[in-house]
N, C-alpha and C positions, 0 to 999 in steps of 0.2 A: 671582231674576229678578223681575219683579212681575207680574199676569196681562194676557193680551190682554184689550182692550174692542173690541166691534165696536158702535158706537151708530147708529142710524138713526132721524131724526125730521123731520118736516113742520113742525114747531112750534119758533118764533124762542126764545120763553124756555127751552125745552128745551135747544136748542142751544149757548146761551151760558152756561146753568146746567154742560152738559158740558164746555164748554171753560175755565170757571173750576174745575172740579175736577182736569179734567187738566193744564190750562196756568195759566191767569191768569184772576181778576176781571176780567169786562169789561161793556161794554153793546155789544148788537147792533141793528144796524137793516137791512131790506130796502128798498133805494133803487130798486130797478128789477125787475118780475117781469113782463115784458111777454110774452117770449118763453119764460121759464124760472118753473118754480114753484119756490119755496122747497122743497128738500129736502136736509138736510144727511145727510152720511155721513163718520162719524169712527172712523178704525180705528187705534188706538193701543196701545203696547206700552211698560213701563217696563224700563229696563237699566239699575239699579244706580242712578247719578246722573242718568240722562237719560230722558227723554220723547220717543218717536218716533209721531210720526203722520203716517198719510194722510189729508188734509181736505178737504173740498168741500162747499160751500153748495146748487150749483144756480142760484141766482139772486146778483143784486150784493147786497154788503152791506157796509156800513158798521159799523167795529167801534174803541172806545177802550178802552184800558189805561191804568192807573197807570205808576209806575215796574215793570218786571218783577222786579228782584230774583235775576234769572238769565241767563245768556247765551240767545240765543236764535237758530235760524239759521232761515230757511223757503228752501225750494227747491220754485218752482213747477214743476211736469211738465207743466202747461199754463196757457195763459192768464197773466193779470196779475195783479200786486197792486203799489197803489199806498200806498206808508206812509209816515211819518215819525217820528223821535225827538227828544224835546228840541226844542231852536230849531233842529234840521237841516233842510236843505232836502227838499222832496218828493221820493222816489225811487220807483224802479219796478223790482219785481221780476219776472224772466222766466224762461224755462227756460235762457237763457244766462247770467243775472246772478241770483245768491241775495242774499237780505237777510240780514245779520249784525248781531243788534241787543246791547246792552250792557245789563247789570243796571239802569243809571243813566237817567233821561230819561223821560217819559212818551211814549207808542206813541200814534200813530192810523195806523187802518188805514182811509185815505180811500176805496178802492175794492178790493174783493176781487170780482174777476167772477166770474159764475156759470159760466162755464167752466174757472176756474182752480182745479185740483187742486195743492193743497201739501202737499209733504214737510215737517213742520217738527218742527224739532228743539228740544228744552230742556233748558238743561245747567245743572246748580247752579255757581252761581259758585265756591264752594269747591272743587268738583271739577275746573274747569279752571285755577283758579289754582295749586292743588295739585300738578296734574301739571306745569304750567309750572315752578314750583319744583324739583319733583324732574327734571325734565330740565336746567332750569338749574345745579343743583347748588345753588343759594343761594335765598333768598325774593327774587320781584320787588322793585324799588326804588320802582316807581310802579303804580299801578293797569294793570291789562291791559284796554286799549281795543282793540278790531275795528276794521278799516277796513269801513264798512257794505255795501260791494257786495264778493262774492264771485263772481270767476270760475270758470263751471262747464262751460264750455264745453272745458276742456284741461288738463291737467298734473294737480298735486296735487287743484286744486277738485274736477274733473270726477272724478278717482279716489274722492276722499271723500263726493261726492255719490252716487255708485253704489256706495259700500258701504252708506251710509245706507238707499238704495232698496234693496239686496238684503236687509239686514236687515229693513226694513219688511215684505217679501215673507214672508220665512224666517219670522218671528215669530210669525206668526198661524197658523203650524201649531199644532196643541195638544202634538204630540210631536216639533216641531222640534228638531233640536240647539242650534239659539240660545236655546232657553230652559234649557238645562243649565247648572246654576252654573259647572262647570271652563269652559267656552265662553262664558258671559256676559262674566264677571270680563274677561277677556283682550279679547274685543271690544269692551267699555265704554272699556279701557284704549288700544285702536286707533283708536277714534273721538275720545276727546280728543285723542290726539298728532296723529292726522290733521289734526284741525281747526287746531291749533297752526302744524301745520307750510305749512298751505293758505292761511288767513286772512293778510292782512296785519296785522302790529301792530307795536309797537315793539322787542318782543323776537324779531323773527323772524329778524335777522341774527344775532343771539347763537346760538340754535339751529342755525343753520347751521354755526358753527364746528367744525372736527373735534376740536379738542383737549378737547371736553366728554366724549369717551369715552376720552380718555387719563388719567384720575385715577387713581392708586395703589389697590388693593384696600383697605388701611386706610382712606384717605379716604372712599372710597364706603361702607364697614361703616358708618363712623360718621355719614356721612351720613344714610344709611339710619334708622339707629337713632335720631336726632335727629329727623327728621321724623316718626317714627311715635310719637314719645313728647317733646315739646318742652317737657311742663310738668313733667318728670322734673328733680329736682335734681341735676344731671350735675356732676361735676366732673371735672378735666382729666385726673386719674389714671384714672377710671372709662373715659374716652373712649378714652385708651390701650389699657386692657386690652379695649375692645370693638373697637378696630383692631388688637389683638397686635401693638403695634410700643411702644417707648417712649416716654413724653411727650415728646421733644426731637425724636425721630424723627417725631412726630405733627404737632408745633408747625411744623416746618420742610416738612413736606409741604401742610400745611393755606396756609400762606403762599404757597407755590409755587404750588398748584393751585386755590385757593379765593379766595386774595388776602386773608384775615384769620386770626386764629386760631381755635380750636375753639369756645373759649367765647364768641366775638364771633359767630362762626355761630350758635351755641346761642340768644345773645340775637335776632340778626336772626329766625331762624325764628320764636321767639315773639313777637316785636314783629308780626312778617306776620300770624301767627293772630289777636293781639289785633284788628289792623286789620279781618282778614274780619271776625271776630264783631261788631264794634262798627257797620259798614256793613249789616250783615245783622239787626240787632236791631230788633224792633218797638218802638214807641214807649213808654216806660215800663216796657219788660220787662228792662232790663238795667242797670247801672252800670259806671262806667269800674273803679272798684277792685275789684269784683266779678269782672269780665273780665280784669282784669289779673292777679288772684289765680289764678285758673282755669288761665293760663296761665304760672304761674311768677315771676311778680314779686312780690315781698314785700316792696319798698321803694318806695311809690308815687310819692314823691318824684324819686327816680333815673329810677324807669319813666318818667314824664312827660316828664323832660327828654332821656331819650333817645329815647321816641317824638316829639318835638318836632324833634329834629335830623334824625331819617331822612326824615319824612314831611312836615316844614314846615308844622304845625297841631298842636293839642292834641289829645289822646284826646277831650275835649270837644266839640270842634268836629266832630270825626268821626263821633261818637255824633249829637249835632243833625243832620248832613246827611243 
């Protein structure tokens, strides 16, 4: 688990820089300072793939971000946060309705009210999509897009927000249990799973189906092994050994409980990892060939055809986007 950072400043540039270090590069301007002076209070803690911050500015500010490249949930504990992403309409986050932002689409905060204290959660894209993959038992067919408004007045949304709030409080304790590695990892997983169950998205209904938990042990063992090392050159025989069953039994179980053969599952996991890598690549820092090779594809022509069939675009188009 990363360290806890308690940051205080009355300088806007210092505050902007700190938000950039902990969350995202940004521009920040004070738009109203009549009743309150700018006084940033940022308490942040890193929990594996998540950054949790208790943030306030003291005066009304306006902020601009590019594409985040990560999922972000902002839960106001007080006050209001007016924001928009991409071409979407302006939304307002309040203590009743949190803001859920996706990795793609420029973000604007038109007004972060001076009395608005925000519980901000940054989630690495691959961590949330990887958790979704583990829960579904297969790679998602389409990108994970969260509905922008998350109700935190009751049910799972409220419970998830309370869990984050409790973590934010306990994590600032130097000797707190939340900072112990044996506790931090399960907490991280609980927050990822909780968000997937609390937020609205295209895979929510699938996560609710009870048959997900009924997959036989051999299938689960093989799926776990593939998700851990999808780039490994598995054969059907090796997968059957991992599952501790015969090849025929493994194939029958995968068709019945996953809807595809074991090797098709390996291919789908690899394709999903390639797509995540291409979407998250910095301009000029990766090529399609290198990325495909890294995730176990040795025949680039066949890989490109499989990728296009699955995602409806070429790998090069994904990389350019």
